N, C-alpha and C positions, 0 to 999 in steps of 0.2 A: 757227686759222681766219681767214678774211677777215672784215673788219668787218661786211659785209653778211650773213654767215651767222648772226650772233647774233640771238636773238629780240628782245633789248632793246639798243639802241645809244645811247640818251639817258642821259648820265651823271647827270643830275638824278634820273631814275627809279632808276638803279642805286644812287646814294647813298642814296636813301630805303629801298631794299630792304636795303642793308647795315646801316643804322641800325635798321631793324626787327628784323633778325637779332640784332644786339647787344642790343637792348632785351629780346627774348625770352630770350636766354641769361642776361643779368644778372638778369632777374626770376625765372626758374626756378631759377637757382643760389642765390638768396637765400631761396627758399621753404622753409617748414618741413615740406612734404609728405614723408612718409617715403620714398616711392619716388624722389622727386627728390633727396633728401639722399643716398640710397644711390647713385644714378646719378652724382652729382657727387663722391662720395667715391672713385669709380673713374676717371671721365673728367674731367680738369681743365677748368674753365670756359674758360680761355684757349685750350686746344686746340680747342674748338668754335668759338671766334672766328676761328681760322685755317681750320678744316676746312669749316665750312658755306658760307662764301663760295666756296671752291674748287669746290663742287658746282655753283654757278651757271655756272662756266666749263666744267666737265666735261660738263654736259648741254646746253651750247650756249645757255643763257639769256642770258648776257652774254659779252662778249669782253674778258677781262682784259688781253690783249696790247695792244689798241688804246685801251682806256679811259684817260682822263687823270687819273683819281682818284688813282692811286698817286703820280703826279708832284705833284699839288696837295698831297696829304697829306705827302709826304716833304720838299717845299720850303717849305711854309707852316706846317703843323701840327707837324711834327717839331721844327723849331727853337724854336717857341713852347713846345712840351712840354718840351724840354730846359731851357729857362730856368725854367719853373715847377716842374720836379722838383728843380732844384738851388738854388732860391731860399732854402731853409731848410737847406741842407747844412751839416754840421759837419765841416770839413776836419780839425780836430785829432783828432776821433774816428775819421775814416776813416784818418788816418795811424797811429793806434794799432792798426789791423788788421795792421800789420807788412808784411813782404815777401811773405807767402804769396800774396796775390791776384796780385801781379805775377809771381811764379814760376809760378803756374798759367797765367797768360796766356801767358807765354813758352813753357811746355810745350805749350800749345795751338798756338802758332805753329810750333814745331818739329814737332809732329805732322802739320801740314798740309804743311810743306816736305818732310819725310821720307816721308810717306804717299803722295804722288803718285807719285814714282819707284818705291816699293815696290809700289804697286798695278799699275803697268805691268809690272814684273818678274814679279810673281806671275801676272798674267793671261797674259802672253806664254808662260809655261811650258805652258799647256794650250789657249790660244786666241790664238795670236800675231797672226792677221790682225785681231783685234778692236782691238788697240792699234797697228796699223800705219798705212798710208797714207803718201802722199808729198806734198810741197809744201804748199799751204794746207790740204789735206785730212788732213794728218798728225794723228792723234788727240792726240798730246802737245801740239800747238799749241792745240787747243781746251781741253785740260785746264789750260793756263796761265791761262785766263780764270776757271776755277773756283777756282784757287789765289788769284787776286786777290780774288775775292769772299769766299773763306773766311778770308783773313787780314785783310782790311780791309772791303771793301764794294763798292758799285757803281762808285765812281770808280776804285778799284784794278782792278776787272774790266775797265773800259773801257781803262785804261792797258795792260793785258796784251794786249787786242785790237789796240791800235795797235802795240805792240812786236813781238809774235810773228805777227800777221796771219793767223789761221785764216780759212778760207772762211766766208762768211756762213751757209751751210747748217749747217756744223759748229758755229759759234758759237751758232746758234739752239738746236740740240740740247743743247749744254752748259749753256746758261742753264736749260733745263728740268731737267737732271740736278742742277745746283746748287740750284735752289729746292726740288725735291721731296726730295732726300736730306737737305738741311739741315733741312727742316721735319719730316721723319720723326724726325731726331735731336732736334729741339726737342720733339716729342711725348714721347719717352722722358725728356727732362730734366724736363718738366712733371709727368709721372707720378711721377718720383723725388722731387719736392718733398713729396708726401704720405708718403713713406717715408724722409725725410732723417734721422730719428733713428736708424733701423736702419742706414742707409748710413754715418752718422758713426761708429757703433759698429764697423762692419766696417773702416772706415778708421783706427780708433783716433784719431779727430780731436778736437781741442779747438775747440769752436765758441763759446767764451765771449766772444771779442772781437766776433764777429758779433752775438751776443745782446745784448751791452752797447750796441753801436751802435744796434741796432733799438730797444731799450728807451729809450735816451736821446732818440732822434729822436721816438719815439712820445710820450714824456712831454712834450717841448717842444711838439709839435703839440697835445696835449690842454690844456696850460697856457695856450695862446693862442686856443683854439677859441672862436668866437663865432657867433651867427646872422648870416650874411652879408646885406648889403643890396645893392640894385641898384648903388649906388656902389662897393661892394667888387668886384662882378663886373666893372664897367667898368674899375676900376683894374687888376685882375688881367689882363684882356684887353689893356689898354693896355701893361702890363709885358711880357706875352708877345709880342704882335705888334709893339710898338715895338722890342723887342730884335731880333725877326726882321727888321724893316726895316733896322736898323743892321747886322745880320749880312749881309744881302743886299748892302747898299751897300758894306760893307767887302770882301766877297768879290769883287764886281765890279771893285774897284780892285786888290786884292792879287794875285789869281790871274793876270790878264793881265800885270801888271807883272813877276811872277816868270817867266812864260812868255817874255816878251820879253827879260829881262836875265839870267835864271839858268835856262835851259831844262833844264840837267842835273839840276835838283831835281825834275823830273817823276817820277823813280823813287820819291820820297818822297811823292807825291800833292800836293806843294805848288803845283802849277799847276792843281789842281782847284778850281773855285768851290764845289762841294759840300763838299769838305774844309774850306774856310775858313768856310763857312756853319755847319757843325757846331762847329768850334773857337770861332768868335767867339760864337755863341749860348751855348755852354756856359760860356765865360769870363765873359760878362755875367751869367749866372745865378749863378755862383760869386761874382763880385764883389758882386752885390746882396745876397748872403747875409750880408755884413758891414755892411749898412745896416738902417735901421728897416723897409725894405720886406719883410724876411723875416717880419714879423708877419702878412703877408697869407696865410701858410700857415694861420693860424687861420681865415681866411675861405674856405678851400678851394682855394688855388692849386694844390696837387699833385693835387687831385681833378679840376680842370679839365684839367690836364696829362694825367692818366690817360685822360680822355675822348678827348683828341686822339690819344693813342697807340693806343687801341683802334680808332679809325677807321683809323689807319695799318695796324694788324694786319689788319683786314678787307680792306683794299685789297691787302695782300701776299698774303693767302690767295686772293683773286680771281685772282691771276696764276698759280696752280697748276692744271695739268690733269693729274690723276692717271692718265688713260688713256695718257699718254706713256710710262709704265713698260712697257706692253705693246708699244709701237712700237719702243722702243730698250732691250730688256732687258739686252743685253750691256754697254752703256755705264753703265746704272744699277748693274750688278754691280760694275764698276770703281769707280764712285763710292762704293758701299757698302763695298768693301774699303778704300778710302782713308779713309773716315770711321771704320771700325773701328780702323785704325792710329792715327788721331788720338785716339780715345777711350782706346785701350790706353795710349798714352804719358801722357795726362792722369791716368788712374787709377794708373799706376805712380808717377808723380810725387807724387800725393796720398798714396799709401801711405808713400812715403819721408819726406815732410815733414809727414805727418799733417794734411793740409789738409781742412777740412770740405767737405761736399757743395756748399754755397753757392759756395765758391771754385772748385770743379771746374766747376760749371755756368756761372758768370759768366766764368771763364777761357776756356771754350769759346766761348760766344756773343759775347764781345767780339771774337773772331776771326770766327766763322762767323755773320754777321748784322750785326755792328757796331752803330752807334747806333740802327738800326731795331729790333733784337731784344734787345740786352743789357739796356737799361733795363726792357723789358717783362718779361723773365725775372726780373730782380732784384726788380721790384715784385710778381711772383707769390709770391716768398718773403715779402715784406712791403713795402708802399709806401715805407716809410722807407729801404729799401735801394736804391731806384732810382738814386740818384746814384753809387753804386759802379759800376754797370753803365755809366753815362754816361761816367765818367772813364776806365775801361779801354777803352771803345770808341774814344775819341779816340786812345788809344795805338795801337790797331789800325790806324786810318787812317794814322798816321805810318809804321808799319812795313810796311803791307800791300803796297805796290808793290815795295819792295826784296825782301821775303821771297818774294813770288810770282815775281819775276824770277829769283831764285836757284833756286827750285823748278823753274821752267821750264827753266833750263839743265841741271839734273840730270835732269829728265824727258827732255830731248832726248838726253842721253847714254844713258839707260836704254833708250830706244826704238831705238837703233842695232843 
C-alpha cells in the first residue's frame, strides 16, 4: 500500500502499539490461568510476536513497508543484542558440540541451492508459464533474490538484485514470497520446540551435548545472578550500544575500502556494511566474554538483549501482509515447493548423522533468516543457546551471496 493509505503512519505511535502487543503476549504467556496455559502449550509465544504485528499491516492499520522501525531495530538494536547475547558465551562448550551444527547448516544451504532449480523444474511440468517470463521479468531472476535472503540475509538479497537485475515489480513480489514462506516455516519450527523430545527419538538423535551446553550456561548465569542496580543497567547499555557504535564505525570504513580495492569480494557480502556490522558486533561480544564484563550477565545483560530482539521480531512481523498469498498463489506455491525440498534435505541429513532437532532448526534459520532470526529461535529453545544461532548466522552471511549466485545460475539453466 501507499504510505497515505495506512491508518497510522507515525512510527512513534506504531512503536507504542508493538510494545503493547509484546507486553500482552509476555504477560499472558507467563500467566497461571489454565486456559492461557493450554493455549500457549499449543501456540508458541514467539509465533504470536510475529503474527499479531502482521495483522496491523494486513488490515491497513500500519504500513510495514514504509515504516522505519525495522531499519532502526536491525541497525541499532540487533548489533547491541548480539553483543549482549554473546557476552557470556562459552566458546569451548560450543566447540564441544562438534561438527553436527555446521553439517546441518551446510545441509540447509545445499537445500536452498538445489531446491530453487528443482522447484522450477517441478512447477514447469504442470504450469510452465508460471516460472517463465523474459528479460527482467523472468521469474528465475526474482527467485535469485529469495535465494540470497534464504542463504544469508537482506544484504545477500540486495546483492542478487544487483547481479541478476529482476524488474522492480517482480522483486517486490519475491520479497513478499520470501518473508511469508520463511515465517510459515518459522511457525512450524517453533511448534516443533514443544515436541523436540519426540522428534529427537524419531531422529535417533543424541542431544546430550546441547543439554550440557544449556545446563552449563544456565548454571553460570545463576551463579552470578544479582539484583541489578541503575548503574548495572547503564553499564550494560553502554556495553551494547558502545559496541554498536564501534561496529558502525568499523563497517563504514571496511565496506567502502573493500568495494574500492577488492570489488570481486562482493559475492561474499564483504562489501556490505550490514555484514560488517553483524560480524564486528558479534566479535566484540565474543571478545568481551573473556573479560570480567561477562559478569554483567548476572545483572541481566542477555535479558536486555532479548528485549531488543523481540522488538526486532515485532518489526519483522509488521512487514508481512498475509493477503499477498491470495494475490500471487502460484509464486507462493513455487516458494512452498522450494522450502519443502530444503526441509527434506535437512531431515535426511539429520537422520544420517543423528542430529538433534535443535541443530535442524538452527541449521535452517541460520540460512533462512540469518542474524535476525537464528538467535531468536535458539533462545526459544533456551536463552543460553542464543549464541549458537548468532555464530552460525554469521557463517550464513559469508556464504550467502556465493551460494545464491550459484543457485541463480542453475535456476537460469532450469528455466530454459
